[in-house]
Structure formats: structure tokens, C-alpha cells
C-alpha positions in Angstrom: 89.8 53.4 92.1 88.5 55.4 95.1 88.9 59.0 95.5 88.6 60.5 99.1 86.8 63.8 99.0 89.7 66.2 99.7 89.5 70.1 99.9 90.3 72.2 96.5 92.1 74.5 99.0 93.7 74.3 102.7 94.8 77.2 104.9 98.4 76.3 106.5 99.8 78.8 108.9 98.0 81.5 107.0 98.8 80.3 103.7 96.3 79.1 101.1 97.8 75.8 99.3 96.3 74.2 96.1 95.2 70.6 96.8 95.7 68.5 93.6 94.9 65.1 92.6 97.4 64.5 90.0 100.5 62.1 88.8 102.1 65.0 86.9 104.1 66.5 89.7 105.5 63.2 91.1 109.2 62.7 90.8 108.2 59.0 90.9 105.0 57.4 89.6 104.8 55.2 92.9 104.9 58.6 95.1 101.7 58.8 97.2 102.3 62.7 97.2 104.5 65.8 96.8 104.1 69.2 98.4 105.7 72.2 96.4 105.8 74.9 99.1 107.3 77.5 96.6 104.0 76.8 94.2 101.5 76.6 97.6 100.6 73.4 96.0 100.0 69.6 97.4 99.7 66.9 95.0 98.0 63.6 95.8 98.7 60.6 93.6 95.3 59.0 92.9 96.9 56.2 91.0 98.9 54.9 94.5 96.0 55.9 96.9 93.8 53.6 96.0 91.4 53.8 99.1 90.1 56.9 100.9 92.2 56.1 103.9 95.2 55.8 102.0 94.4 59.3 100.3 93.6 61.0 103.8 96.6 59.7 105.2 98.8 61.0 102.2 97.1 64.4 102.7 97.9 64.4 106.3 101.5 63.5 105.4 101.6 66.5 102.9 99.9 68.8 105.0 102.7 68.2 107.8 105.3 68.9 105.0 103.7 72.0 104.2 103.8 73.0 108.0 107.5 72.4 108.3 107.8 74.5 104.9 105.7 77.3 105.6 107.0 77.8 109.3 110.8 77.6 107.8 111.5 74.5 110.2 112.4 72.1 106.9 115.6 74.3 106.7 116.6 73.2 110.0 116.1 69.2 109.0 118.2 67.2 106.6 115.7 65.9 103.9 116.1 62.1 104.5 115.5 63.1 108.3 111.8 65.2 107.5 110.8 62.3 105.3 111.4 60.1 108.6 109.8 62.7 110.9 106.8 63.4 108.9 105.9 59.6 108.4 106.2 59.4 112.1 104.1 61.9 112.7 101.7 60.9 110.0 101.4 57.2 111.4 100.8 58.4 114.9 98.5 61.3 114.4 96.3 59.8 111.8 94.7 56.9 113.8 93.9 59.5 116.5 92.3 61.8 113.9 90.3 58.9 112.7 89.2 58.1 116.4 87.8 61.6 116.9 90.4 62.3 119.9 91.2 66.0 118.6 87.2 66.9 117.8 85.8 69.1 120.7 83.4 67.1 123.1 80.0 68.0 122.7 78.6 69.8 125.6 76.6 68.4 128.0 73.6 69.4 129.8 71.9 68.1 132.9 68.3 66.7 132.7 65.9 69.3 132.4 68.7 72.1 132.4 67.6 75.0 129.9 69.8 75.5 127.2 71.1 78.9 128.3 72.3 76.9 131.5 69.5 78.2 133.9 67.2 75.8 135.5 
């Protein structure tokens, strides 16, 4: 089973979450991941997430749950609606992230221009 390199900690809206690859906190052995906001932990199931893409997509999914939880928005959404919203965002955002759409563009310089912008 391939393990994606995930950070051990991630800052979400100023709150530090531990990222743990484990099946211990999964309500069901087939769950891809679990976010426990009150514990500030994101669990990723390495048994179900067999490829680096699976693990990264699940990590994004759980980060979205954490964002909703930390911001308090999860209390405004019914649990089954939250899961649908998070899944839609995961499936829409992950391909764009893989394409590098959100990466800042590298600055371009004119041919012969100096680094300080002066010719």
C-alpha cells in the first residue's frame, strides 16, 4: 500500500491539527478519513486510501470538514448535507489543485532585463 507524504500537522484558520494515518478512529473500517474538530485531529485511513492520489484527495476532504468545523459553519448544515457539500468541493477542487491552478505564477522578465527590473 502506497503512503502519500502528508504533513504531521496543518494549520487550519489559525488552529493546528494533527494529521494521523490510522484506522483506530474510523467509525467504519471502510471510511477514508475522519476529522475530530474538538480533538484537533485529522485521521486518514491508509488501508482504504491505497494510492497517493486517494490519500491526497481524502486529506483535502478532511481539511474541508476541519475548515467548516473551526469556522462554526458546520453547525449551520445538517450532517448529511455537510458530507455532500464537502464531497462536491473535494471532487471539484482536487483536480484543479493537481493542475496547479492555485499556484502563483512565476514572474516573467523581459529578455535582457536585470532582476531588479531595471534595464
